[in-house]
N, C-alpha and C positions, 0 to 999 in steps of 0.2 A: 545701795547708785543702781545700778547693773540692772536688778526687782524695776527700780521705781523706773527707769529712763523706759522700760517693756512696757508697767502698763501707763505708761505718759505719752508714748505712743500707738495707743488702742484707737481701732477707731471711735468705741466707745466713749472716752475722754475727749471727744471736739467734737460728738452731734451734737446737730439744733434740731430745733422744732421741726422744719423746712425741709430738712432733710426724710425724718420720721414719715412726716406727712406724704415724702415722694418715695420712697420704700412701700410704705401702704398702696399707692397708685399704684406704681409695679406689680405688687402683689394679687390688685384686683384684675390689670388688664391681663396677670395670666393666665390668672382666674378664666374668663370671656373668653382667652385663648383655648386652654386647654377641656376646659368645662365643657364653655357652652361653646365649642370650636366654631367664633368668630373672625373669619379672618386668621386660622392660626400659621400661617406659613410667614406671614410676617405682623402678626399681631406679637406673637411671642418671644422672638426675635428684636423687636422693638421695647417691650416689656423688660426683655433680661438686659437690654443694654441701660435701656431707664435704672433700672435696679442697680446697675455696675456704677454707671456713673456719681451716685450718690451715698457711693459708703465713703467716708471721708476719710486721708490718708490712703485713696490706693493708688491713686495720682494716674487714671487711664486717660483720662479727659479734662483737658484746662480750658475750659471757653475763653480766658483771659487771654490766650494763644494766639486763638482765633480773631476775636475781638481788635485784637491787635493788627491780623492780620489782614480784617476786611479794612479797615484805616490807612491810606499807604500816608498820613501826616501823623500818625502816634510815632511817639520817639522809639515808641517797643517795635514798630512797624514788624513786622518775621516774615520770613519767605518759605516756598516746602520745603526746604533743604531746613532751613529749621525747625520747624515742626517735627521733622521725622528726626533733628538732633535733639530737643529737647521733649516731643508731646512724648504721653505713653500709647498705649497700644491702640485705644481708641482714637482719638486724636491720627495717627498712622493711618488706619480704617476710614478716617470721617475724607481723609482728599478724596477719595474718589466719589464723594457726595460733591463737599465743595467742585470735584474739576467737571464735575457733571456726567460721570465716568459709570456710576451704577443704575442711575435710572436709564439708559441707552441705552446697557447692555439690558436690561430688561426688555426694553420694546423688543428687541431682538427674540427673543423668549416667546413674548408675545406676539409679536407678529407670526411665527414659526405654529403657532398655533394656534390662527387666527386662521376661519371660512371667510371671505369676504362674497362668496357668493352671492347670499340674499340681496348684497349691496347694491352688485353687479347685476341682477337678477330685476331688482327694481332700483333704478335710480332713486323715484322720489324717499325713498328712506334716507339720501345723505342730505335732504329739507329737514330732516325732522330730528337727523343730528344737530345739523345744524342752531335748531333753535333749542334745543336743548342746551347750548348755552348762554342761555340767554341772563341764567342765572349766575353766573360768571362775572358779565357787566354790571349788571344790577351792583351786586351785593361789592364790586370792587365801587361805584358811587355813592352807596349809603356809608360804605367802609372810612374810604376822603371824609368822608360831611361828618363823622361823628370824631374825628381828628386822627385818622393814622395818614402816614403818607400815604401816595400815592402809591410808592416800591411794595406797601405792606398789606395798603388797598388790592392790590393786581395781586396779593402774595396768597392773599386770605378770599379774593373772588377765585380761587382759580380751585376753590373745595368745590366749587357747586359742577364741576366737571365728574365727579365720583373717581379718579382716577389718581391713586397712591402714585408712584410714580411721574409722571408731570407736575405734581402739585411740590414733587420733595426736589424737583428741578428749575420750577421755574423758584420757588424760596431759595433755593441754595443761592440764585442767583442775586434776588433784587435784598432780598432781606432773611440773611442765612440765623438772625435772631431769634425769630421765629418758626424753623426749623420744625423745633419739637409736640409745640401742641400742635401746628398745621398739619404736618405729619400723620401723628395720633387721631386728630377731627378730621381727613379726610379717609386711614384705614378704616376709624370705626361705624362715619357710616355708612362707607362700600358696603360694612359689615350690615347696618342695619336698613339695607336696601327693601328685604320683607317686608319688615314693620314700618318703616318711611311711605314709602308707595302708593302700596291699595287704599289707605283714608284719603290721601291726595288723589291718584286716577276716580275712585268712586265718586268722590266729589265733585266733581267735574265734567262727568260723564251721564247721562241716562241709560238707563237699561237697556233699551231699544240698541243705541250705541253699543256697547258693552256684549252685543250680541251679533254683531255684524260678523258675518262670515267673508272669509276670503278667501279667491282663487289661489290653485298652487301658484307658485312657484315656475317662469321658463328655465329648461336649465340654461348651465353656463358652460362653456365652452373650457376647455385647458389653455387654450391661446389665449380666453378672455381673463383669466385668470396670471398666467403672465403678461399680463401687457400689461395689465392694471396695475401693480407695485411702481410698477418701474415707470407708467404715466404722469400716479400721482404725485411722486419721487420730483419731478421735472419740475409741473407745475408748481407743487407745491412750493420746492426752494428755490424758483426764480421769483413768481409772487412775492413771497416772505424769507430769506433768507433765513431768519435766526429760529424757523420753526425745521429748519433743515436734518438737527443732528437727531431728533427726536420720531419724524415723520421718518428722515435718510435710513435708520433701522429696522423701527417698524418695518417699513415695507421689505428691506433689505431679508427677514429673518422670509416675511410669505414668500417674497420669489425665493427662497432656497428650497421650503415647503411647496412650493404649487412648482417649481421648474420642473422635480421629481430625476436629478443630477445629481443631486447633494443629501440623498439622505441621510447618510452620517452628519453631518454638521446639522441639520436640519433638528436630528435625535439631539444630537450632544446642547444645541440651543433651546430645544424645549426642557431640556431633563439637566444633566448635567450644567451647565451653561449659570442656566440661572437660579439653581439651587446654591449653586455658589457665592453668589453677588448675593442672591436671599439673606443669606444670612450676614452678610459685610455689609450692604444695607439697614437692616435692622438695627442691628447694633449699632452702629454707630449714630443712625438716625436715637435712636433711642437714648445716645449720651448726651444728644443736644438741650435733654429735656428737665437739664438740672435744676435745682430749687428754685434761686434764681429770677433765671428766666421763665419757668415755670408757677408761681404758684402767686399771681398776680391778678389785679381786674383786665387786663389785657387780655389776659388769653379766656380765660370767663366769654371775653367780648368776641375773640375766634371760635370759642367751640359754639355760641349762640348764631355768629351770622353764618358761620359754614353748613349748619346743617338748614340756616333759610335761604343761602345759597343753593345749596341740592335739593329743596324742595323744590323751587322757588323753575330751577334747570328738569326737573318731572313737571310740575305742572306749563310748562314753555313746549316740551312737545305733545301734550294732550291738547293742549288747545288749536297747535297749526296746526294736526288732524284733523281738528273740529270745521277750523276753516279751509282747510283745502276741498275738504268734503262736499261742500258749501259749490264749487263749479266739477267733481271729477262724478265721472258719470259709474266706475266700478267705486263701491266709495271703499276706505282707511278705515278700520277699525281703530278708535283714538288711543285704546290702550296701548298699542305699538309707539306712541311718540313716545311715553315715561321709559321707554329702553332705549333712547337718547343718550343719554348720559350713559360714562364709558365703564360700566360697573360691567365687565362681560362674564361670564355671560348671564350672570345674578339676575338683569333687570328686566333684562329679557325671560327669562324664569315666571319671573311675578309675575308681568301681562300675560303669557299663559295659561296663570293660576287663576287673575283676576275674569277673566273671560271664559274661563272652563266654568268657575261659579255662574253665570248667567246662562251659557251654554255649556252642554257636558260636552257637543259638538265640535268647538270652536279648536281646530288647530292655531294658536300665535306664532309659535315656536320660532319660526325657522321666520315669517314675518318680520316680527318683534326681531330677529339675531340682526335684519339691515339697518335699522335705527343704533343700531346697539353697537353693530365694530366703527359706525358715520361718527355712533358718538368717540371714538378713539381719538381717530383723525381729528374730530371736531373738538376737542378738546387740546392738543397739540396746536393746532392751530391758534386758537386761542393764547394759549400758551408767547407761541412766536409772535404774536400782535402785542399784546404785554407787554413781551419782553425789547419789541420794537419802539415801541414809547414810550419803556418806561427804564430799561438797563442801560 
């Protein structure tokens, strides 16, 4: 009897075809992270979290607990205390996602690694970064028209910002049941920036436009770099309070870096803190990709609309740069507009790469970093707008 109970308790005895499919998907994502090196820092823990949550009988994540947590009218409504008592390891780690803790801590690290100098030197970059967010709002409208609720549509649209932590932050607030597919879509498309963006950039620009050379950026003083995060935090938080957590953490990290008086904290934010949070975030986000929530038509629609959102965001920055050139004496190379999505610094490197294909002496990297870091701010602001409208 004991032997029968032992075999009866094996996961092999309870696994279904959907869970087999999810395990294969997790293996594929691990392959992409390890062999292809596609965003491995987050894709690897996300894929492993997906592996863990789809092992039958392991009891690491309980989606039913979180469904009840989401709906206060449910007779099974749970508090965080109940999650801690009844949940598994991944349930406990997921509290940091649900509370919005992990994305904000990652933004502290991102801020500590970001140089806003190119943006300060060329404020027009802020407009290009804003234009690249158009994909978010167009996709929001399209998703809503296709039958998704406004909250779900907003969560799908934010994929167009190419900002993983922001996508996770907003989705955990508006549509946590979609967190798995949206997070995987966001990080997958971030990793595929060098594949997705160049065809769009070439299709929307002429050879002459791609060869435009831009002058050297002016030097930016230390005082400007210190004042910038303080002013941006105050302005954005006063106009859009819901964006304050992301913007505030981003600018805190940047201020620690630029002030020069807390070097130890800055290095901790860039390295130790960032690495620890990435592990917890990846595992807990991957845990939400259960078989029931992932294998359906809705997930395929999210993946499809996500790439449309990303493509439209890239196109929006390029087209606005072309429009601005109609009025500017010193022309902008439209390629830097595609860097307005917040995949830092990969999108800026793609602008540099495509520009040098037409003119090997063209150096667009620092110019593209302006819209690129503006895109980080823009996606956080867009998330705040959606949260204010839909939250």
